[in-house]
N, CA, C and O atoms as a GROMACS GRO file, in nm:
protein
  432
    1MET      N    1  -0.012  -3.052   0.041
    1MET     CA    2   0.109  -3.023   0.115
    1MET      C    3   0.090  -3.075   0.257
    1MET      O    4  -0.015  -3.057   0.318
    2THR      N    5   0.193  -3.138   0.307
    2THR     CA    6   0.188  -3.189   0.444
    2THR      C    7   0.216  -3.075   0.542
    2THR      O    8   0.265  -2.969   0.503
    3ASP      N    9   0.184  -3.098   0.669
    3ASP     CA   10   0.215  -2.998   0.771
    3ASP      C   11   0.364  -2.964   0.777
    3ASP      O   12   0.399  -2.847   0.781
    4PRO      N   13   0.453  -3.066   0.776
    4PRO     CA   14   0.596  -3.032   0.779
    4PRO      C   15   0.641  -2.952   0.655
    4PRO      O   16   0.724  -2.862   0.667
    5GLU      N   17   0.587  -2.985   0.538
    5GLU     CA   18   0.621  -2.909   0.418
    5GLU      C   19   0.575  -2.764   0.432
    5GLU      O   20   0.649  -2.671   0.399
    6PHE      N   21   0.453  -2.746   0.479
    6PHE     CA   22   0.402  -2.610   0.500
    6PHE      C   23   0.493  -2.535   0.596
    6PHE      O   24   0.532  -2.421   0.568
    7MET      N   25   0.528  -2.596   0.708
    7MET     CA   26   0.610  -2.527   0.807
    7MET      C   27   0.747  -2.491   0.751
    7MET      O   28   0.799  -2.384   0.781
    8ASP      N   29   0.806  -2.579   0.671
    8ASP     CA   30   0.935  -2.548   0.610
    8ASP      C   31   0.923  -2.426   0.518
    8ASP      O   32   1.004  -2.334   0.526
    9ARG      N   33   0.823  -2.426   0.432
    9ARG     CA   34   0.806  -2.315   0.338
    9ARG      C   35   0.766  -2.186   0.411
    9ARG      O   36   0.815  -2.078   0.378
   10ALA      N   37   0.678  -2.198   0.508
   10ALA     CA   38   0.632  -2.080   0.582
   10ALA      C   39   0.745  -2.022   0.666
   10ALA      O   40   0.757  -1.900   0.677
   11GLU      N   41   0.826  -2.108   0.727
   11GLU     CA   42   0.941  -2.060   0.805
   11GLU      C   43   1.039  -1.986   0.714
   11GLU      O   44   1.094  -1.883   0.754
   12ALA      N   45   1.061  -2.037   0.595
   12ALA     CA   46   1.150  -1.969   0.499
   12ALA      C   47   1.094  -1.832   0.463
   12ALA      O   48   1.170  -1.736   0.448
   13LEU      N   49   0.962  -1.822   0.448
   13LEU     CA   50   0.899  -1.693   0.419
   13LEU      C   51   0.922  -1.595   0.534
   13LEU      O   52   0.962  -1.481   0.510
   14LEU      N   53   0.898  -1.638   0.657
   14LEU     CA   54   0.917  -1.548   0.772
   14LEU      C   55   1.063  -1.505   0.784
   14LEU      O   56   1.090  -1.389   0.814
   15GLN      N   57   1.155  -1.597   0.762
   15GLN     CA   58   1.297  -1.562   0.768
   15GLN      C   59   1.332  -1.461   0.659
   15GLN      O   60   1.414  -1.372   0.682
   16SER      N   61   1.272  -1.475   0.543
   16SER     CA   62   1.296  -1.381   0.434
   16SER      C   63   1.243  -1.242   0.467
   16SER      O   64   1.307  -1.142   0.436
   17VAL      N   65   1.127  -1.236   0.532
   17VAL     CA   66   1.071  -1.108   0.575
   17VAL      C   67   1.167  -1.042   0.674
   17VAL      O   68   1.197  -0.923   0.662
   18GLU      N   69   1.216  -1.120   0.771
   18GLU     CA   70   1.309  -1.065   0.870
   18GLU      C   71   1.439  -1.018   0.804
   18GLU      O   72   1.488  -0.910   0.836
   19ALA      N   73   1.493  -1.097   0.714
   19ALA     CA   74   1.618  -1.061   0.646
   19ALA      C   75   1.598  -0.936   0.560
   19ALA      O   76   1.686  -0.851   0.552
   20SER      N   77   1.482  -0.926   0.495
   20SER     CA   78   1.453  -0.807   0.414
   20SER      C   79   1.447  -0.682   0.502
   20SER      O   80   1.496  -0.577   0.462
   21CYS      N   81   1.387  -0.694   0.620
   21CYS     CA   82   1.383  -0.579   0.713
   21CYS      C   83   1.524  -0.537   0.752
   21CYS      O   84   1.555  -0.418   0.753
   22ASP      N   85   1.610  -0.633   0.783
   22ASP     CA   86   1.747  -0.601   0.819
   22ASP      C   87   1.818  -0.531   0.704
   22ASP      O   88   1.887  -0.431   0.724
   23ARG      N   89   1.801  -0.583   0.581
   23ARG     CA   90   1.864  -0.522   0.464
   23ARG      C   91   1.810  -0.381   0.441
   23ARG      O   92   1.888  -0.289   0.417
   24ILE      N   93   1.678  -0.365   0.448
   24ILE     CA   94   1.617  -0.233   0.428
   24ILE      C   95   1.670  -0.134   0.532
   24ILE      O   96   1.701  -0.020   0.498
   25ASN      N   97   1.680  -0.177   0.656
   25ASN     CA   98   1.731  -0.088   0.761
   25ASN      C   99   1.878  -0.051   0.738
   25ASN      O  100   1.920   0.060   0.772
   26ASP      N  101   1.957  -0.143   0.681
   26ASP     CA  102   2.096  -0.114   0.651
   26ASP      C  103   2.110  -0.019   0.532
   26ASP      O  104   2.202   0.064   0.529
   27GLU      N  105   2.018  -0.030   0.435
   27GLU     CA  106   2.032   0.045   0.310
   27GLU      C  107   1.952   0.175   0.306
   27GLU      O  108   1.979   0.261   0.221
   28THR      N  109   1.855   0.192   0.395
   28THR     CA  110   1.768   0.310   0.392
   28THR      C  111   1.752   0.366   0.533
   28THR      O  112   1.807   0.313   0.629
   29ASP      N  113   1.677   0.474   0.542
   29ASP     CA  114   1.645   0.529   0.674
   29ASP      C  115   1.502   0.493   0.716
   29ASP      O  116   1.442   0.563   0.798
   30ALA      N  117   1.449   0.383   0.660
   30ALA     CA  118   1.310   0.344   0.689
   30ALA      C  119   1.288   0.310   0.836
   30ALA      O  120   1.180   0.335   0.889
   31ASP      N  121   1.388   0.255   0.902
   31ASP     CA  122   1.380   0.222   1.045
   31ASP      C  123   1.259   0.136   1.078
   31ASP      O  124   1.175   0.175   1.158
   32ILE      N  125   1.252   0.018   1.015
   32ILE     CA  126   1.144  -0.077   1.041
   32ILE      C  127   1.185  -0.164   1.159
   32ILE      O  128   1.288  -0.231   1.155
   33ASP      N  129   1.104  -0.163   1.264
   33ASP     CA  130   1.126  -0.250   1.379
   33ASP      C  131   1.052  -0.380   1.353
   33ASP      O  132   0.930  -0.380   1.342
   34ASN      N  133   1.125  -0.491   1.341
   34ASN     CA  134   1.058  -0.619   1.321
   34ASN      C  135   1.077  -0.706   1.445
   34ASN      O  136   1.187  -0.723   1.496
   35GLN      N  137   0.964  -0.759   1.490
   35GLN     CA  138   0.963  -0.843   1.610
   35GLN      C  139   0.899  -0.976   1.574
   35GLN      O  140   0.793  -0.981   1.511
   36ARG      N  141   0.965  -1.084   1.616
   36ARG     CA  142   0.912  -1.216   1.588
   36ARG      C  143   0.877  -1.286   1.716
   36ARG      O  144   0.955  -1.289   1.811
   37VAL      N  145   0.756  -1.343   1.718
   37VAL     CA  146   0.711  -1.428   1.828
   37VAL      C  147   0.649  -1.552   1.764
   37VAL      O  148   0.542  -1.544   1.704
   38GLY      N  149   0.717  -1.664   1.776
   38GLY     CA  150   0.667  -1.788   1.717
   38GLY      C  151   0.646  -1.774   1.568
   38GLY      O  152   0.739  -1.740   1.495
   39GLY      N  153   0.524  -1.800   1.522
   39GLY     CA  154   0.489  -1.793   1.381
   39GLY      C  155   0.434  -1.660   1.339
   39GLY      O  156   0.354  -1.652   1.246
   40MET      N  157   0.476  -1.552   1.406
   40MET     CA  158   0.425  -1.420   1.372
   40MET      C  159   0.538  -1.318   1.371
   40MET      O  160   0.622  -1.315   1.462
   41VAL      N  161   0.541  -1.236   1.265
   41VAL     CA  162   0.635  -1.125   1.256
   41VAL      C  163   0.555  -0.996   1.249
   41VAL      O  164   0.464  -0.983   1.167
   42THR      N  165   0.589  -0.902   1.336
   42THR     CA  166   0.525  -0.771   1.336
   42THR      C  167   0.626  -0.668   1.290
   42THR      O  168   0.735  -0.656   1.346
   43LEU      N  169   0.590  -0.593   1.185
   43LEU     CA  170   0.672  -0.484   1.135
   43LEU      C  171   0.610  -0.354   1.186
   43LEU      O  172   0.492  -0.329   1.164
   44VAL      N  173   0.690  -0.274   1.253
   44VAL     CA  174   0.641  -0.146   1.305
   44VAL      C  175   0.718  -0.035   1.235
   44VAL      O  176   0.841  -0.033   1.236
   45PHE      N  177   0.645   0.057   1.173
   45PHE     CA  178   0.704   0.165   1.098
   45PHE      C  179   0.717   0.290   1.183
   45PHE      O  180   0.654   0.301   1.288
   46ARG      N  181   0.798   0.382   1.138
   46ARG     CA  182   0.829   0.504   1.213
   46ARG      C  183   0.702   0.579   1.254
   46ARG      O  184   0.699   0.641   1.360
   47ASN      N  185   0.597   0.574   1.170
   47ASN     CA  186   0.473   0.645   1.201
   47ASN      C  187   0.380   0.567   1.294
   47ASN      O  188   0.268   0.609   1.320
   48GLY      N  189   0.428   0.453   1.343
   48GLY     CA  190   0.350   0.374   1.438
   48GLY      C  191   0.259   0.270   1.375
   48GLY      O  192   0.202   0.187   1.446
   49THR      N  193   0.244   0.272   1.242
   49THR     CA  194   0.160   0.171   1.177
   49THR      C  195   0.234   0.037   1.176
   49THR      O  196   0.356   0.031   1.192
   50GLN      N  197   0.156  -0.069   1.158
   50GLN     CA  198   0.213  -0.204   1.162
   50GLN      C  199   0.166  -0.287   1.044
   50GLN      O  200   0.061  -0.262   0.986
   51ILE      N  201   0.247  -0.385   1.011
   51ILE     CA  202   0.207  -0.496   0.924
   51ILE      C  203   0.238  -0.621   1.003
   51ILE      O  204   0.348  -0.638   1.056
   52ILE      N  205   0.140  -0.710   1.010
   52ILE     CA  206   0.156  -0.835   1.085
   52ILE      C  207   0.146  -0.951   0.986
   52ILE      O  208   0.050  -0.959   0.908
   53VAL      N  209   0.244  -1.039   0.991
   53VAL     CA  210   0.245  -1.160   0.909
   53VAL      C  211   0.243  -1.277   1.004
   53VAL      O  212   0.330  -1.289   1.090
   54ASN      N  213   0.143  -1.363   0.989
   54ASN     CA  214   0.137  -1.479   1.079
   54ASN      C  215   0.094  -1.604   1.005
   54ASN      O  216   0.027  -1.598   0.902
   55LEU      N  217   0.133  -1.717   1.061
   55LEU     CA  218   0.106  -1.847   1.001
   55LEU      C  219  -0.025  -1.902   1.051
   55LEU      O  220  -0.057  -1.892   1.170
   56GLN      N  221  -0.100  -1.961   0.961
   56GLN     CA  222  -0.223  -2.031   0.994
   56GLN      C  223  -0.203  -2.177   0.955
   56GLN      O  224  -0.245  -2.221   0.848
   57LYS      N  225  -0.138  -2.251   1.044
   57LYS     CA  226  -0.098  -2.389   1.016
   57LYS      C  227  -0.215  -2.479   0.975
   57LYS      O  228  -0.200  -2.554   0.879
   58PRO      N  229  -0.329  -2.476   1.044
   58PRO     CA  230  -0.437  -2.568   1.005
   58PRO      C  231  -0.487  -2.545   0.862
   58PRO      O  232  -0.534  -2.639   0.796
   59LEU      N  233  -0.476  -2.421   0.814
   59LEU     CA  234  -0.523  -2.388   0.679
   59LEU      C  235  -0.412  -2.391   0.575
   59LEU      O  236  -0.437  -2.377   0.456
   60HIS      N  237  -0.288  -2.408   0.621
   60HIS     CA  238  -0.170  -2.399   0.534
   60HIS      C  239  -0.167  -2.265   0.463
   60HIS      O  240  -0.142  -2.258   0.342
   61GLU      N  241  -0.192  -2.159   0.538
   61GLU     CA  242  -0.193  -2.023   0.484
   61GLU      C  243  -0.102  -1.933   0.565
   61GLU      O  244  -0.070  -1.959   0.681
   62VAL      N  245  -0.060  -1.826   0.500
   62VAL     CA  246   0.010  -1.716   0.564
   62VAL      C  247  -0.083  -1.597   0.554
   62VAL      O  248  -0.133  -1.566   0.445
   63TRP      N  249  -0.107  -1.530   0.664
   63TRP     CA  250  -0.196  -1.414   0.666
   63TRP      C  251  -0.114  -1.288   0.686
   63TRP      O  252  -0.015  -1.287   0.760
   64MET      N  253  -0.157  -1.182   0.618
   64MET     CA  254  -0.094  -1.051   0.634
   64MET      C  255  -0.202  -0.948   0.666
   64MET      O  256  -0.304  -0.940   0.597
   65ALA      N  257  -0.178  -0.870   0.770
   65ALA     CA  258  -0.267  -0.759   0.806
   65ALA      C  259  -0.188  -0.630   0.789
   65ALA      O  260  -0.082  -0.613   0.849
   66ALA      N  261  -0.241  -0.539   0.707
   66ALA     CA  262  -0.177  -0.410   0.681
   66ALA      C  263  -0.286  -0.304   0.680
   66ALA      O  264  -0.405  -0.336   0.689
   67LYS      N  265  -0.246  -0.177   0.671
   67LYS     CA  266  -0.347  -0.071   0.662
   67LYS      C  267  -0.439  -0.094   0.542
   67LYS      O  268  -0.556  -0.055   0.544
   68ALA      N  269  -0.386  -0.157   0.437
   68ALA     CA  270  -0.463  -0.182   0.315
   68ALA      C  271  -0.568  -0.291   0.334
   68ALA      O  272  -0.659  -0.304   0.252
   69GLY      N  273  -0.557  -0.371   0.442
   69GLY     CA  274  -0.654  -0.476   0.468
   69GLY      C  275  -0.589  -0.604   0.516
   69GLY      O  276  -0.471  -0.608   0.551
   70GLY      N  277  -0.669  -0.710   0.516
   70GLY     CA  278  -0.622  -0.842   0.557
   70GLY      C  279  -0.618  -0.934   0.436
   70GLY      O  280  -0.710  -0.934   0.354
   71PHE      N  281  -0.512  -1.014   0.427
   71PHE     CA  282  -0.490  -1.095   0.309
   71PHE      C  283  -0.444  -1.235   0.349
   71PHE      O  284  -0.372  -1.252   0.447
   72HIS      N  285  -0.487  -1.335   0.271
   72HIS     CA  286  -0.452  -1.474   0.297
   72HIS      C  287  -0.375  -1.526   0.176
   72HIS      O  288  -0.413  -1.500   0.061
   73TYR      N  289  -0.266  -1.600   0.202
   73TYR     CA  290  -0.181  -1.652   0.096
   73TYR      C  291  -0.162  -1.801   0.110
   73TYR      O  292  -0.144  -1.853   0.220
   74LYS      N  293  -0.167  -1.871  -0.005
   74LYS     CA  294  -0.138  -2.014  -0.011
   74LYS      C  295  -0.023  -2.036  -0.108
   74LYS      O  296  -0.009  -1.962  -0.206
   75PHE      N  297   0.058  -2.137  -0.080
   75PHE     CA  298   0.169  -2.170  -0.167
   75PHE      C  299   0.116  -2.248  -0.287
   75PHE      O  300   0.049  -2.350  -0.270
   76ASP      N  301   0.147  -2.200  -0.409
   76ASP     CA  302   0.093  -2.264  -0.530
   76ASP      C  303   0.192  -2.360  -0.595
   76ASP      O  304   0.171  -2.403  -0.709
   77GLY      N  305   0.298  -2.394  -0.525
   77GLY     CA  306   0.401  -2.479  -0.581
   77GLY      C  307   0.526  -2.400  -0.618
   77GLY      O  308   0.635  -2.456  -0.629
   78GLU      N  309   0.508  -2.269  -0.638
   78GLU     CA  310   0.620  -2.182  -0.671
   78GLU      C  311   0.626  -2.057  -0.584
   78GLU      O  312   0.733  -2.015  -0.541
   79ARG      N  313   0.507  -1.998  -0.557
   79ARG     CA  314   0.502  -1.870  -0.486
   79ARG      C  315   0.382  -1.870  -0.391
   79ARG      O  316   0.291  -1.952  -0.403
   80TRP      N  317   0.385  -1.776  -0.296
   80TRP     CA  318   0.273  -1.756  -0.205
   80TRP      C  319   0.177  -1.657  -0.272
   80TRP      O  320   0.208  -1.539  -0.288
   81MET      N  321   0.059  -1.707  -0.310
   81MET     CA  322  -0.037  -1.626  -0.384
   81MET      C  323  -0.161  -1.597  -0.300
   81MET      O  324  -0.207  -1.681  -0.222
   82ASP      N  325  -0.215  -1.476  -0.316
   82ASP     CA  326  -0.336  -1.434  -0.246
   82ASP      C  327  -0.451  -1.526  -0.286
   82ASP      O  328  -0.469  -1.556  -0.404
   83THR      N  329  -0.529  -1.570  -0.188
   83THR     CA  330  -0.638  -1.664  -0.215
   83THR      C  331  -0.754  -1.602  -0.290
   83THR      O  332  -0.842  -1.673  -0.339
   84LYS      N  333  -0.755  -1.468  -0.301
   84LYS     CA  334  -0.862  -1.399  -0.375
   84LYS      C  335  -0.810  -1.339  -0.506
   84LYS      O  336  -0.875  -1.253  -0.566
   85GLY      N  337  -0.692  -1.385  -0.548
   85GLY     CA  338  -0.639  -1.342  -0.676
   85GLY      C  339  -0.575  -1.204  -0.678
   85GLY      O  340  -0.563  -1.142  -0.783
   86ASN      N  341  -0.534  -1.156  -0.560
   86ASN     CA  342  -0.478  -1.021  -0.552
   86ASN      C  343  -0.325  -1.019  -0.553
   86ASN      O  344  -0.267  -0.924  -0.501
   87GLY      N  345  -0.260  -1.118  -0.610
   87GLY     CA  346  -0.117  -1.112  -0.629
   87GLY      C  347  -0.034  -1.196  -0.534
   87GLY      O  348  -0.085  -1.272  -0.452
   88GLU      N  349   0.097  -1.177  -0.549
   88GLU     CA  350   0.198  -1.255  -0.478
   88GLU      C  351   0.237  -1.186  -0.347
   88GLU      O  352   0.235  -1.063  -0.338
   89PHE      N  353   0.272  -1.265  -0.247
   89PHE     CA  354   0.299  -1.215  -0.113
   89PHE      C  355   0.405  -1.105  -0.110
   89PHE      O  356   0.378  -0.996  -0.059
   90PHE      N  357   0.524  -1.131  -0.164
   90PHE     CA  358   0.633  -1.033  -0.151
   90PHE      C  359   0.606  -0.907  -0.233
   90PHE      O  360   0.645  -0.798  -0.193
   91GLU      N  361   0.540  -0.921  -0.348
   91GLU     CA  362   0.501  -0.802  -0.424
   91GLU      C  363   0.405  -0.716  -0.342
   91GLU      O  364   0.419  -0.593  -0.337
   92ASN      N  365   0.310  -0.780  -0.279
   92ASN     CA  366   0.212  -0.706  -0.198
   92ASN      C  367   0.276  -0.649  -0.072
   92ASN      O  368   0.249  -0.534  -0.036
   93LEU      N  369   0.362  -0.726  -0.006
   93LEU     CA  370   0.430  -0.674   0.113
   93LEU      C  371   0.513  -0.552   0.075
   93LEU      O  372   0.515  -0.453   0.149
   94THR      N  373   0.582  -0.557  -0.038
   94THR     CA  374   0.660  -0.443  -0.085
   94THR      C  375   0.571  -0.321  -0.102
   94THR      O  376   0.605  -0.212  -0.056
   95ARG      N  377   0.457  -0.338  -0.167
   95ARG     CA  378   0.366  -0.225  -0.192
   95ARG      C  379   0.309  -0.169  -0.062
   95ARG      O  380   0.311  -0.048  -0.041
   96TYR      N  381   0.258  -0.256   0.024
   96TYR     CA  382   0.194  -0.209   0.148
   96TYR      C  383   0.295  -0.148   0.243
   96TYR      O  384   0.266  -0.047   0.308
   97ALA      N  385   0.414  -0.207   0.253
   97ALA     CA  386   0.517  -0.153   0.342
   97ALA      C  387   0.564  -0.016   0.291
   97ALA      O  388   0.586   0.075   0.371
   98ALA      N  389   0.580  -0.002   0.160
   98ALA     CA  390   0.621   0.127   0.104
   98ALA      C  391   0.516   0.234   0.133
   98ALA      O  392   0.550   0.347   0.166
   99GLN      N  393   0.389   0.197   0.121
   99GLN     CA  394   0.281   0.292   0.151
   99GLN      C  395   0.288   0.335   0.297
   99GLN      O  396   0.277   0.454   0.328
  100GLN      N  397   0.308   0.240   0.386
  100GLN     CA  398   0.308   0.271   0.528
  100GLN      C  399   0.436   0.342   0.571
  100GLN      O  400   0.433   0.423   0.664
  101ALA      N  401   0.548   0.313   0.505
  101ALA     CA  402   0.675   0.378   0.539
  101ALA      C  403   0.687   0.515   0.472
  101ALA      O  404   0.766   0.599   0.516
  102GLY      N  405   0.609   0.537   0.366
  102GLY     CA  406   0.618   0.664   0.295
  102GLY      C  407   0.742   0.676   0.210
  102GLY      O  408   0.787   0.787   0.181
  103GLN      N  409   0.799   0.562   0.169
  103GLN     CA  410   0.917   0.563   0.084
  103GLN      C  411   0.928   0.429   0.012
  103GLN      O  412   0.872   0.330   0.060
  104PRO      N  413   0.999   0.424  -0.101
  104PRO     CA  414   1.014   0.297  -0.173
  104PRO      C  415   1.090   0.194  -0.090
  104PRO      O  416   1.192   0.226  -0.029
  105LEU      N  417   1.040   0.074  -0.086
  105LEU     CA  418   1.104  -0.038  -0.017
  105LEU      C  419   1.094  -0.160  -0.107
  105LEU      O  420   1.012  -0.163  -0.199
  106HIS      N  421   1.178  -0.261  -0.080
  106HIS     CA  422   1.168  -0.384  -0.158
  106HIS      C  423   1.188  -0.505  -0.067
  106HIS      O  424   1.292  -0.519  -0.002
  107PHE      N  425   1.088  -0.590  -0.064
  107PHE     CA  426   1.095  -0.718   0.008
  107PHE      C  427   1.108  -0.829  -0.094
  107PHE      O  428   1.045  -0.826  -0.200
  108ALA      N  429   1.190  -0.930  -0.061
  108ALA     CA  430   1.207  -1.044  -0.153
  108ALA      C  431   1.221  -1.172  -0.074
  108ALA      O  432   1.237  -1.279  -0.133
   0.00000   0.00000   0.00000
């Protein structure tokens, strides 16, 4: 994957995270504060915990830091998959965000 291809796909991922936060806030009382600075989105939950998603352009990876740990994702041609075989980005973000918010959430 070229750098421009990575940036296009990674930008789409970050925009999807932001749009999911907006939708979740409209549909639930989760009250997720999402802040974007460049290639990084920080989700802040009501209890003060955070999930940080940021781009690692030189590695063509997306990194996620949550209470559950730190995770690296690469695009496999269809989806962003954990580099250690621990699943797909949005499935994991859904699980970790729900744990931190204390309620069911869905990111897509």
